[in-house]
C-alpha positions in Angstrom: 0.0 0.0 0.0 1.3 3.5 -0.8 0.4 6.7 1.0 -2.6 7.7 -1.1 -4.2 4.3 -0.9 -4.3 0.9 -2.5 -3.4 0.9 -6.2 -5.3 -0.8 -8.9 -5.0 -1.2 -12.7 -6.5 -2.9 -15.7 -4.8 -5.9 -17.2 -2.6 -3.8 -19.6 -2.0 -1.0 -17.1 -3.4 1.8 -19.2 -6.3 2.5 -16.7 -5.0 2.9 -13.2 -5.5 4.6 -9.9 -6.1 4.0 -6.2 -8.7 3.7 -3.5 -8.5 6.0 -0.5 -7.4 4.4 2.8 -10.8 5.3 4.3 -12.6 3.5 1.4 -10.4 0.5 1.9 -11.4 0.4 5.6 -15.1 0.9 5.1 -15.5 -1.3 2.0 -16.6 -4.9 1.9 -15.3 -7.8 -0.1 -17.7 -10.4 -1.4 -18.2 -13.1 -4.0 -21.2 -12.6 -6.4 -22.5 -15.8 -8.1 -25.4 -14.1 -10.0 -25.9 -14.9 -13.7 -25.3 -11.2 -14.6 -21.9 -10.9 -13.0 -20.9 -14.2 -14.7 -22.3 -13.0 -18.1 -20.3 -9.7 -17.8 -17.1 -11.6 -17.1 -17.7 -13.9 -20.1 -18.5 -11.0 -22.4 -15.1 -9.6 -21.7 -13.4 -12.9 -22.4 -12.5 -13.6 -18.7 -12.4 -17.2 -17.4 -15.7 -18.6 -16.3 -16.1 -17.4 -12.7 -17.5 -20.6 -11.3 -16.3 -19.7 -7.8 -18.1 -16.3 -8.1 -16.9 -12.8 -9.1 -14.7 -11.3 -6.4 -15.8 -7.7 -5.8 -15.0 -4.9 -3.4 -17.9 -2.6 -2.5 -17.3 1.0 -1.7 -18.6 4.5 -2.3 -17.4 5.9 -5.6 -15.8 9.0 -4.0 -13.1 6.7 -2.6 -12.0 5.8 -6.1 -9.3 8.0 -7.9 -8.3 7.2 -11.5 -4.8 8.6 -12.0 -4.2 7.3 -15.5 -6.3 6.5 -18.5 -9.8 7.7 -17.5 -10.5 8.1 -21.2 -10.4 4.3 -21.4 -13.5 3.9 -19.2 -16.3 2.2 -21.2 -19.8 1.3 -20.1 -21.8 -1.9 -20.7 -25.4 -2.7 -19.8 -26.6 -6.3 -20.1 -30.1 -4.9 -20.6 -31.7 -1.5 -21.0 -32.3 -1.2 -17.2 -29.3 -3.3 -16.0 -26.5 -2.2 -13.8 -23.8 0.0 -15.2 -20.8 -2.4 -15.8 -17.7 -0.4 -16.4 -14.6 -1.8 -18.2 -11.3 -0.7 -19.6 -11.7 0.0 -23.3 -8.0 -0.4 -23.8 -7.9 -4.2 -23.0 -11.5 -5.2 -22.0 -10.8 -5.7 -18.3 -14.0 -5.6 -16.3 -13.6 -2.7 -13.9 -16.6 -1.9 -11.7 -20.4 -2.0 -11.3 -22.5 1.0 -10.4 -26.1 1.9 -10.2 -27.6 4.1 -12.9 -27.9 7.2 -10.9 -24.8 8.9 -9.3 -27.0 10.0 -6.3 -27.1 6.3 -5.4 -23.4 6.2 -4.5 -22.3 2.6 -4.9 -19.5 0.9 -6.7 -18.4 -2.8 -6.8 -14.8 -2.8 -8.0 -13.3 -6.1 -9.3 -10.9 -7.3 -6.6 -8.6 -8.7 -9.4 -7.7 -5.1 -10.3 -5.5 -5.0 -7.2 -2.0 -6.6 -7.2 -2.5 -7.2 -3.4 -6.2 -8.1 -3.2 -5.6 -9.6 0.3 -5.2 -6.0 1.5 -9.0 -5.6 0.8 -9.6 -8.0 3.6 -11.4 -11.4 3.8 -14.5 -12.2 1.8 -17.3 -11.3 4.2 -20.3 -12.1 2.0 -21.5 -14.2 -0.9 -24.5 -13.5 -3.0 -26.6 -15.8 -5.1 -24.8 -19.0 -4.3 -26.2 -21.7 -6.7 -27.8 -24.8 -5.2 -28.8 -27.8 -7.2 -32.6 -28.0 -7.4 -33.1 -25.0 -5.0 -33.2 -21.2 -5.3 -29.8 -19.5 -4.8 -28.8 -18.6 -1.3 -26.6 -15.9 0.2 -24.3 -15.5 3.2 -23.3 -12.4 5.2 -25.9 -10.3 3.6 -26.7 -8.1 6.6 -23.2 -6.5 6.7 -23.2 -6.1 2.9 -26.6 -4.4 2.7 -26.0 -2.3 5.8 -22.6 -1.2 4.3 -24.2 -0.3 1.0 -26.9 1.8 2.5 -24.7 3.5 5.1 -22.1 4.5 2.5 -24.9 5.7 0.1 -26.6 7.7 2.9 -23.3 9.3 4.0 -22.3 10.2 0.4 -25.8 11.6 -0.2 -26.0 13.7 2.9 -22.4 15.0 2.6 -22.6 15.7 -1.2 -19.7 13.3 -1.8 -22.0 11.4 -4.3 -20.9 14.1 -6.8 -17.2 12.9 -6.5 -17.3 9.9 -8.9 -15.1 8.9 -11.8 -18.2 7.3 -13.5 -20.6 10.3 -13.9 -20.3 13.9 -14.9 -20.9 15.9 -11.7 -22.8 18.7 -13.5 -25.2 16.6 -15.6 -25.4 13.3 -13.7 -24.7 11.5 -17.0 -22.3 8.6 -17.3 -18.8 9.6 -18.6 -19.2 7.0 -21.4 -22.1 6.1 -23.6 -23.6 2.7 -22.7 -23.4 -0.3 -25.0 -26.6 -2.2 -24.3 -26.5 -5.8 -25.3 -29.3 -7.2 -27.5 -31.4 -10.1 -26.3 -29.5 -12.3 -28.8 -26.1 -11.2 -27.4 -27.3 -11.8 -23.8 -28.6 -15.3 -24.7 -25.1 -16.4 -25.7 -23.7 -15.4 -22.3 -26.3 -17.2 -20.2 -26.1 -20.6 -21.8 
């Protein structure tokens, strides 16, 4: 860890930055097993995340991009789906956000960090598949409580405007979304 925080980068290193020490302390690491997270990984040519997608949830104001912000690209699996950000330079999945910057939430891919152990232990798992049963989850209370407490703090303080993903003046994403067609989505969910 360096003084300004824990560093991250895409696979090729053209998109890089760090998370603030406060964000590192207040964030939560989890594994997501949902079909959409899996589909987004496959869309970007990543290995099939059969063990779940390792994410670190934090408020976006804790993320600083120091290099290559122009490489941020936006994918939506459906017209109303999560914003799934990736590095246009190499296709590395980067983060998930909600569609409105006022709902200050980001789930950064833990694989962006050279030392992902510094993010702490995995404290929650969402949508764990079970044969013949609905998916289950573990550690959801700390995850949901963390999401809402970070969102509320960012909303009340005005920090929700400090995000690398949205233009502060307009509230619009910094990149135009590519929305997958039903046919494109179908190939990812098979």
